SEMAR-847301 format. One record per residue (C-alpha): residue number from 0; residue in one letter; x, y, z. Coordinates in pm, whole numbers. Example, Ala and Ser with C-alpha at 12.3 -4.5 7.8 and 13.67 -1.06 7.14 Angstrom:
 vovex bafi     c1     c2     c3
     0    A   1230   -450    780
     1    S   1367   -106    714
END
This chain:
 vovex bafi     c1     c2     c3
     0    M   5729   8534  17121
     1    I   5531   8706  16902
     2    T   5674   9057  16792
     3    S   5511   9134  16470
     4    V   5139   9119  16378
     5    L   4975   9164  16032
     6    V   4630   9211  16048
     7    A   4441   9065  15720
     8    N   4190   9323  15742
     9    R   4090   9653  15729
    10    G   3891   9965  15876
    11    E   3786   9965  16262
    12    I   3889   9633  16341
    13    A   4284   9640  16178
    14    C   4286   9968  16398
    15    R   4133   9802  16699
    16    V   4430   9532  16664
    17    F   4706   9762  16629
    18    R   4612   9955  16956
    19    T   4656   9613  17138
    20    C   4952   9540  16985
    21    A   5132   9881  17026
    22    E   5052   9863  17423
    23    A   5221   9529  17373
    24    G   5537   9644  17232
    25    I   5430   9463  16881
    26    R   5547   9595  16560
    27    T   5220   9607  16326
    28    V   5177   9537  15979
    29    A   4869   9649  15751
    30    V   4761   9557  15429
    31    H   4563   9770  15207
    32    S   4366   9800  14892
    33    D   4461  10093  14631
    34    A   4088  10221  14782
    35    D   4244  10180  15109
    36    G   4604  10368  15010
    37    N   4552  10628  15264
    38    A   4278  10487  15517
    39    L   4367  10538  15874
    40    H   4454  10164  15938
    41    A   4726  10144  15670
    42    R   4844  10509  15819
    43    V   4888  10380  16197
    44    A   5057  10055  16127
    45    D   5438  10043  16130
    46    T   5461   9898  15815
    47    A   5188   9900  15524
    48    V   5197   9648  15207
    49    R   4955   9717  14906
    50    L   4726   9462  14759
    51    P   4695   9559  14418
    52    G   4311   9669  14295
    53    S   4009   9769  14508
    54    S   3737   9495  14510
    55    P   3753   9258  14837
    56    A   3784   8973  14552
    57    E   4140   9142  14441
    58    T   4240   9230  14759
    59    Y   4129   9122  15148
    60    L   4024   8784  14987
    61    R   4372   8717  14840
    62    G   4491   8467  15101
    63    D   4793   8412  14894
    64    L   4880   8762  14848
    65    I   4840   8859  15236
    66    V   5067   8560  15331
    67    K   5315   8678  15106
    68    A   5295   9038  15241
    69    A   5330   8904  15596
    70    V   5653   8722  15483
    71    A   5767   9021  15308
    72    A   5749   9289  15608
    73    G   5868   9032  15820
    74    A   5563   8948  16032
    75    D   5571   8665  16253
    76    A   5198   8633  16341
    77    V   4852   8707  16158
    78    H   4543   8829  16314
    79    P   4235   8785  16068
    80    G   4004   9014  16213
    81    Y   3640   8938  16145
    82    G   3483   8891  15794
    83    F   3695   8867  15483
    84    L   3922   8553  15555
    85    S   3868   8518  15943
    86    E   3677   8192  15863
    87    N   3861   8038  15608
    88    A   4019   7721  15705
    89    G   4216   7751  15377
    90    F   4374   8093  15448
    91    A   4474   7979  15827
    92    R   4646   7647  15702
    93    A   4859   7888  15460
    94    V   4966   8118  15723
    95    L   5062   7833  15954
    96    D   5254   7650  15648
    97    A   5442   7953  15585
    98    G   5559   7932  15944
    99    L   5349   8204  16093
   100    V   5182   8212  16396
   101    W   4787   8221  16364
   102    I   4595   8390  16591
   103    G   4265   8202  16562
   104    P   4157   7881  16625
   105    P   4316   7581  16459
   106    P   4197   7510  16096
   107    G   4039   7182  16174
   108    A   3808   7401  16424
   109    I   3717   7654  16165
   110    E   3631   7376  15897
   111    A   3391   7226  16168
   112    M   3202   7527  16320
   113    A   3262   7812  16038
   114    S   3017   7612  15771
   115    K   2693   7683  15947
   116    T   2571   7343  15782
   117    R   2844   7141  15929
   118    A   2825   7336  16263
   119    K   2432   7249  16284
   120    Q   2514   6857  16168
   121    L   2774   6883  16482
   122    M   2510   7003  16711
   123    G   2260   6747  16591
   124    L   2052   6965  16327
   125    D   2010   6956  16015
   126    P   1877   7232  15750
   127    L   1611   7219  15512
   128    H   1672   7027  15184
   129    E   1331   7069  15012
   130    V   1094   7354  15121
   131    T    729   7352  15107
   132    E    453   7605  15208
   133    A    423   7453  15562
   134    D    795   7535  15597
   135    L    742   7883  15533
   136    P    862   8141  15651
   137    V   1240   8014  15591
   138    L   1562   8182  15599
   139    V   1840   8183  15328
   140    K   2156   8178  15499
   141    A   2538   8196  15415
   142    A   2724   7885  15494
   143    A   3020   8107  15543
   144    G   3090   8437  15689
   145    G   2826   8663  15880
   146    G   2742   9026  15951
   147    G   2392   8968  15763
   148    R   2527   8941  15409
   149    G   2382   8647  15233
   150    M   2079   8632  15437
   151    R   1730   8672  15311
   152    V   1382   8596  15493
   153    V   1132   8423  15234
   154    R    787   8439  15311
   155    R    640   8324  14960
   156    L    758   7994  14804
   157    A    777   8193  14462
   158    D   1052   8427  14595
   159    L   1261   8156  14705
   160    E   1490   8076  14376
   161    T   1523   8477  14334
   162    E   1648   8514  14700
   163    L   1913   8209  14660
   164    A   2061   8356  14383
   165    A   2059   8716  14534
   166    A   2227   8544  14857
   167    R   2459   8339  14678
   168    A   2585   8605  14444
   169    E   2639   8842  14799
   170    A   2786   8579  14970
   171    A   3040   8479  14723
   172    S   3134   8865  14710
   173    A   3164   8906  15087
   174    F   3334   8560  15159
   175    G   3456   8392  14809
   176    D   3212   8131  14912
   177    G   2881   8118  14732
   178    E   2727   7837  14947
   179    V   2430   7900  15130
   180    F   2150   7683  15285
   181    V   1781   7724  15428
   182    E   1652   7674  15787
   183    P   1328   7722  15962
   184    Y   1293   8115  16038
   185    V   1206   8179  16403
   186    E    977   8500  16462
   187    G    958   8712  16741
   188    G   1303   8570  16920
   189    R   1606   8726  17076
   190    H   1941   8684  16927
   191    V   2139   8589  17234
   192    E   2517   8486  17232
   193    V   2813   8347  17457
   194    Q   3135   8485  17404
   195    I   3389   8192  17463
   196    L   3769   8201  17517
   197    A   3983   7877  17527
   198    D   4345   7798  17535
   199    T   4597   7507  17449
   200    H   4567   7379  17786
   201    G   4207   7272  17843
   202    T   4065   7568  17984
   203    V   3747   7707  17806
   204    W   3590   8049  17949
   205    A   3231   8127  17915
   206    L   3246   8497  17952
   207    G   2843   8587  17983
   208    T   2595   8647  17741
   209    R   2525   8922  17486
   210    D   2190   9044  17352
   211    C   2228   9126  16995
   212    S   1864   9143  16908
   213    L   1830   9480  16716
   214    Q   1901   9400  16375
   215    R   1835   9557  16035
   216    R   1894   9302  15704
   217    H   2018   9030  15956
   218    Q   2296   9272  16067
   219    K   2346   9363  16432
   220    V   2293   9758  16523
   221    I   2310   9806  16900
   222    E   2416   9489  17126
   223    E   2483   9475  17513
   224    A   2624   9268  17749
   225    P   2469   9111  17947
   226    A   2175   8997  17771
   227    P   1869   9136  17996
   228    G   1611   8913  18126
   229    L   1716   8582  18095
   230    A   1625   8325  18356
   231    A   1921   8197  18546
   232    G   1862   7831  18444
   233    L   1851   7947  18080
   234    E   2163   8153  18135
   235    R   2339   7854  18276
   236    E   2213   7624  17973
   237    L   2377   7880  17696
   238    H   2690   7856  17879
   239    E   2709   7485  17893
   240    L   2605   7458  17525
   241    A   2846   7727  17445
   242    V   3152   7531  17615
   243    R   3026   7203  17496
   244    A   3031   7342  17131
   245    A   3387   7464  17163
   246    R   3537   7136  17353
   247    A   3358   6923  17063
   248    V   3621   7062  16815
   249    D   3900   7163  17059
   250    Y   3860   7519  17029
   251    V   4147   7760  17066
   252    G   4113   8120  17085
   253    A   3803   8369  17098
   254    G   3518   8255  16950
   255    T   3106   8318  16965
   256    V   2833   8077  16995
   257    E   2485   8217  16878
   258    F   2153   8120  16961
   259    L   1768   8221  16909
   260    V   1570   8242  17248
   261    A   1219   8216  17198
   262    D    959   8132  17476
   263    G   1215   8065  17725
   264    R   1384   7809  17471
   265    S   1704   7836  17308
   266    H   1760   7715  16949
   267    F   2122   7713  16835
   268    L   2218   7915  16515
   269    E   2584   7913  16464
   270    M   2951   7931  16607
   271    N   3156   8217  16485
   272    T   3500   8135  16499
   273    R   3667   8456  16518
   274    L   3622   8784  16735
   275    Q   3286   8955  16664
   276    V   3226   9318  16620
   277    E   3070   9362  16929
   278    H   3335   9228  17148
   279    P   3412   9581  17333
   280    V   3106   9510  17544
   281    T   3213   9174  17681
   282    E   3579   9365  17738
   283    A   3419   9659  17901
   284    V   3192   9425  18129
   285    F   3473   9169  18242
   286    G   3754   9435  18263
   287    I   3956   9250  17993
   288    D   4123   9280  17636
   289    L   4046   9008  17440
   290    V   4285   9062  17158
   291    A   4576   9079  17436
   292    L   4409   8754  17545
   293    Q   4414   8586  17209
   294    I   4784   8680  17151
   295    R   4894   8559  17475
   296    V   4661   8213  17381
   297    A   4859   8168  17082
   298    E   5211   8225  17218
   299    G   5095   7903  17458
   300    H   5006   8073  17772
   301    A   4698   7922  17992
   302    L   4431   8142  18098
   303    D   4313   8138  18449
   304    A   4115   7848  18559
   305    E   3807   8096  18595
   306    P   3724   8398  18414
   307    P   3721   8755  18607
   308    R   3398   8871  18770
   309    A   3130   9053  18554
   310    R   3061   9393  18640
   311    G   2809   9647  18540
   312    H   2664   9693  18216
   313    A   2792   9787  17849
   314    I   2597   9866  17540
   315    E   2720   9895  17174
   316    A   2592  10132  16886
   317    R   2725  10079  16546
   318    L   2738  10422  16367
   319    Y   2659  10345  15990
   320    A   2669  10571  15668
   321    E   2328  10470  15578
   322    D   1992  10614  15567
   323    P   1751  10406  15781
   324    A   1457  10585  15612
   325    R   1528  10508  15251
   326    D   1578  10120  15282
   327    W   1912  10172  15473
   328    A   2097  10306  15170
   329    P   2456  10287  15190
   330    Q   2609  10655  15185
   331    T   2931  10800  15062
   332    G   3148  11134  15079
   333    T   3381  11276  15293
   334    L   3374  11220  15684
   335    H   3459  11603  15817
   336    R   3448  11541  16165
   337    L   3378  11263  16397
   338    A   3410  11348  16749
   339    F   3236  11206  17070
   340    P   3235  11305  17441
   341    E   3445  11160  17685
   342    G   3372  10887  17882
   343    V   3262  10660  17597
   344    R   3485  10416  17409
   345    L   3491  10501  17016
   346    D   3623  10233  16778
   347    T   3683  10348  16458
   348    G   3853  10315  16106
   349    Y   3826  10667  16011
   350    A   3986  11037  16087
   351    D   3852  11377  16013
   352    G   3864  11423  15651
   353    D   3856  11065  15548
   354    P   3655  10952  15246
   355    I   3365  10726  15248
   356    G   3380  10495  14955
   357    V   3165  10237  14775
   358    H   3429   9911  14840
   359    Y   3349   9809  15195
   360    D   3112   9781  15489
   361    P   2963  10157  15565
   362    M   3030  10102  15950
   363    L   3192  10427  16058
   364    A   3250  10362  16418
   365    K   3174  10185  16732
   366    A   3038  10367  17080
   367    V   3028  10180  17397
   368    A   2922  10291  17703
   369    H   2969  10105  18039
   370    A   2790  10184  18359
   371    P   2676  10030  18688
   372    T   2354   9902  18552
   373    R   2158   9901  18227
   374    A   1952  10203  18249
   375    E   2258  10422  18329
   376    A   2456  10278  18023
   377    I   2147  10331  17808
   378    R   2129  10705  17938
   379    K   2503  10747  17874
   380    L   2514  10626  17524
   381    A   2202  10788  17409
   382    G   2359  11126  17530
   383    A   2686  11058  17388
   384    L   2550  10995  17051
   385    Q   2320  11297  17069
   386    R   2629  11511  17180
   387    A   2853  11372  16897
   388    A   2994  11565  16598
   389    I   2906  11347  16293
   390    H   2984  11593  15994
   391    G   2969  11405  15656
   392    P   2703  11165  15482
   393    V   2378  11061  15619
   394    T   2419  10819  15911
   395    N   2187  10633  16157
   396    R   2274  10821  16447
   397    D   1923  10934  16492
   398    L   1789  10613  16477
   399    L   2058  10474  16737
   400    V   1943  10776  16967
   401    R   1561  10671  16937
   402    S   1612  10289  16943
   403    L   1786  10331  17269
   404    R   1525  10564  17427
   405    H   1244  10325  17288
   406    E   1009  10196  17564
   407    E   1062   9839  17425
   408    F   1427   9835  17452
   409    R   1474  10011  17774
   410    S   1238   9749  17914
   411    G   1435   9458  17796
   412    H   1146   9315  17586
   413    M   1265   9369  17218
   414    D   1326   9110  16992
   415    T   1464   9057  16615
   416    G   1166   9194  16474
   417    F   1223   9535  16648
   418    Y   1272   9765  16371
   419    D   1026   9551  16125
   420    R    775   9701  16382
   421    H    925  10071  16468
   422    L   1100  10148  16173
   423    A    864  10419  16031
   424    A    785  10579  16389
   425    L   1188  10566  16455
   426    T   1285  10768  16161
   427    E    994  11015  16147
   428    P   1157  11347  16064
   429    A   1181  11553  16395
   430    P   1346  11872  16232
   431    D   1450  12156  16499
   432    P   1287  12468  16386
   433    C   1541  12675  16528
   434    A   1846  12504  16329
   435    P   1760  12649  15997
   436    L   1783  13034  16166
   437    A   2076  12917  16332
   438    A   2286  12800  16001
   439    A   2152  13126  15850
   440    L   2282  13368  16130
   441    A   2620  13189  16157
   442    D   2617  13238  15771
   443    A   2554  13586  15800
   444    H   2835  13668  16049
   445    G   2990  13937  15953
   446    R   2769  14018  15653
   447    S   2676  14363  15665
   448    R   2481  14498  15402
   449    F   2581  14837  15526
   450    G   2907  15086  15491
   451    G   2717  15284  15720
   452    W   2397  15298  15947
   453    R   2097  15471  15784
   454    N   1742  15528  15903
   455    V   1569  15301  15716
   456    P   1500  14938  15767
   457    S   1669  14698  15607
   458    Q   1519  14407  15375
   459    P   1443  14053  15518
   460    Q   1743  13847  15404
   461    I   1632  13531  15284
   462    K   1770  13162  15308
   463    R   1660  12827  15228
   464    Y   1780  12506  15340
   465    V   1660  12132  15316
   466    M   1655  11956  15660
   467    A   1505  11594  15732
   468    G   1396  11582  15376
   469    E   1203  11918  15360
   470    E   1269  12272  15261
   471    H   1249  12542  15531
   472    E   1286  12910  15482
   473    V   1414  13145  15725
   474    R   1431  13519  15742
   475    Y   1645  13783  15932
   476    R   1713  14180  15915
   477    H   2038  14354  16000
   478    T   1962  14660  16200
   479    R   2147  14912  16426
   480    E   2123  14652  16694
   481    G   2271  14383  16505
   482    L   2101  14065  16366
   483    V   1698  14050  16427
   484    A   1534  13714  16369
   485    D   1198  13735  16154
   486    A   1061  13472  16399
   487    D    794  13532  16715
   488    G    942  13445  17031
   489    V   1304  13427  16900
   490    R   1570  13656  17042
   491    I   1923  13647  16920
   492    V   2188  13673  17189
   493    H   2480  13569  16983
   494    A   2595  13478  16677
   495    D   2917  13425  16496
   496    A   3029  13153  16232
   497    G   3058  12857  16469
   498    L   2836  12938  16755
   499    V   2472  13100  16763
   500    V   2288  13148  17096
   501    L   1928  13210  17062
   502    E   1655  13285  17332
   503    V   1332  13137  17229
   504    D   1051  13178  17474
   505    G   1274  13301  17763
   506    V   1499  12962  17747
   507    Q   1840  13003  17582
   508    R   1994  12753  17370
   509    R   2326  12694  17220
   510    F   2401  12558  16849
   511    E   2731  12508  16779
   512    V   2775  12545  16383
   513    A   3011  12399  16110
   514    R   2983  12436  15733
   515    H   3130  12239  15461
   516    G   3049  12344  15153
   517    D   2659  12326  15130
   518    Q   2642  12083  15410
   519    V   2579  12277  15709
   520    Y   2579  12092  16076
   521    V   2392  12266  16378
   522    G   2431  12058  16651
   523    P   2315  11693  16556
   524    A   2086  11861  16297
   525    A   2239  11841  15942
   526    L   2109  12095  15660
   527    I   2179  12166  15289
   528    A   2215  12518  15206
   529    L   1994  12565  14885
   530    P   2112  12826  14603
   531    R   1944  13127  14550
   532    F   1864  13067  14178
   533    P   1786  12684  14163
   534    D   1922  12506  13856
   535    P   1658  12456  13588
   536    T   1842  12132  13441
   537    A   1821  11955  13749
   538    Q   1445  11840  13658
   539    R   1413  11477  13601
   540    A   1113  11297  13388
   541    P    848  11150  13614
   542    G    929  10765  13672
   543    S   1293  10803  13661
   544    L   1511  10541  13820
   545    L   1778  10715  14006
   546    A   2092  10519  14160
   547    P   2060  10568  14536
   548    M   2392  10511  14609
   549    P   2748  10447  14427
   550    G   2799  10101  14299
   551    T   2780   9826  14081
   552    V   2500   9702  13865
   553    V   2521   9334  13920
   554    R   2166   9228  13748
   555    V   1900   9306  13529
   556    A   1548   9173  13570
   557    D   1515   8888  13288
   558    G   1363   9059  12976
   559    L   1410   9410  13075
   560    A   1415   9630  12774
   561    V   1294   9942  12656
   562    G    904   9867  12581
   563    A    874   9623  12855
   564    A    573   9634  13055
   565    V    650   9658  13445
   566    R    446   9657  13775
   567    A    485   9902  14029
   568    G    732   9752  14316
   569    E    838   9507  14070
   570    P   1215   9437  14084
   571    L   1391   9585  13774
   572    L   1776   9557  13860
   573    W   2012   9504  14126
   574    L   2346   9725  14260
   575    E   2614   9630  14465
   576    A   2734   9882  14679
   577    M   2939   9834  15017
   578    K   2904   9464  15008
   579    M   2545   9449  15002
   580    E   2272   9397  14679
   581    H   2011   9663  14650
   582    K   1696   9604  14495
   583    I   1563   9872  14219
   584    T   1194   9857  14178
   585    A    951   9996  13953
   586    P    800  10312  14123
   587    V    494  10289  13903
   588    T    325  10036  13673
   589    G    389  10144  13322
   590    T    629  10073  13036
   591    V   1029  10095  13005
   592    T   1099  10440  12805
   593    A   1446  10434  12880
   594    L   1718  10186  13022
   595    H   2095  10281  13096
   596    A   2225   9974  13300
   597    D   2391   9676  13197
   598    P   2568   9400  13455
   599    G   2888   9534  13585
   600    Q   2884   9885  13485
   601    Q   2948  10143  13758
   602    V   2759  10415  13818
   603    E   2744  10724  14064
   604    V   2480  10839  14310
   605    G   2192  10981  14105
   606    A   2256  10819  13783
   607    L   1974  10779  13592
   608    L   1909  10408  13570
   609    A   1580  10401  13386
   610    V   1244  10529  13325
   611    V    926  10392  13377
   612    Q    619  10609  13219
   613    E    289  10509  13410
   614    T     13  10346  13220
END
């Protein structure tokens, strides 16, 4: 019987596994990098072991160090989580060779399926070896790992070599394996997958379907179970193919078989030999704990002959520290507060006050709603996201709410091109005109200008804020009756540092307000308080290329130097941040007049990388 589990991972999934272990009375062991020294997963575990360094290559991809940590901490089992080494057969063997229990599939099954190229061959499919114009568009894909890393859609043959190089670099950084392959890219399909669970006694469960079509950069954003609108015959076919794939490699444990569904037909994508990020929706619908079942299977227990019955509908939304309106740029900083209403499940690896760094994935949390029907689950999750207190870096919260309420999603007719078609509309600023006033009134609480009242009106107080990328100026006055807004149709009912109540055209609205430095949060709206006198040194020369996020310069375009001629939109350099590569392009056609970036250089957000003078 397992008594102590080390989770060879970090963040949300480590905390998730620890929660189940604690409920079962199993002692928990965390591993952490230097960057994660005070991370939540290291704090909640019974024991924590340091992995020296901060990059994944130095820490969470070092299987040898993780096995030593498990032995040193007295763990008798290792759970890999997802990502990092979760689909690395060599790591699984090292765990077993050390006399530990591996809470995952046999190494042979991982070898057969974790490499996407070998998995396709096992299912009778082959990748493209030579790409011609007739094959376009194609998808470049990492052979190991998942999560959208190491994936690129190529629509022009001239771009293939560049995208292959970028995908290899990203895959090597994320998974320690730079192997990639090329396959046809199916437009307009839905991403549908089947959760499987198998024991050592010959039982394989197919635990329904999930739809994961809403994706950005091939990484899932919103997932649900069951997949809506599938014909009964197609659903049976997907279950049968998933079970057949599992039996073909003598699979044991939890895994997922992924398909692209287009025109009523299924196309096998891959099998993920691990727990998926989106496993909570399956847990909600089937009323099970997949991590607890993984542990029981690893202990040799048999599954029931049939899985439980599915009930209701569940939807999960991934909350990322990123700005969808700025090419999904990841964000860093302090997460001052993260709180969701009761009634939704929240899986997270962060607590209030935790820093969000540059080394790892920008996902902050997963919010999951379960309800009797799909429409009710959508309403529940969208409402919870809108009411949640999320104080810190920019997130994709507004995008999630709008996506859930979009007619195409609500009707169940979405596909993987959803954000390609709708991103501009979904990220269109829709600022609440009352939010800046509420922020100013909360800030003004207790700041009377008068030692005593006089029979003269006060001058209006002026405050400026940036909200949704635009500057807003608000005015109010101190009077004998209290604060008065210089805005038609608005009456101040109540104002203190944390709560403002305004009556707008006869309707009262309540605004909860919180301030952290110059960041002000008014309900779901995030504002930046501007100083009274702007800093004149903050101006930049036209054509300046600034780092959109903290990260590492991984590549500079061949021949790029001061004096080089460049075209608008031409890639000049690449940054790596949060396990993804981000392309920095020329803002205008012109000449490079300054270059301050070299491969390997660490840069902070806003750092000047280059200047292009327009010609």
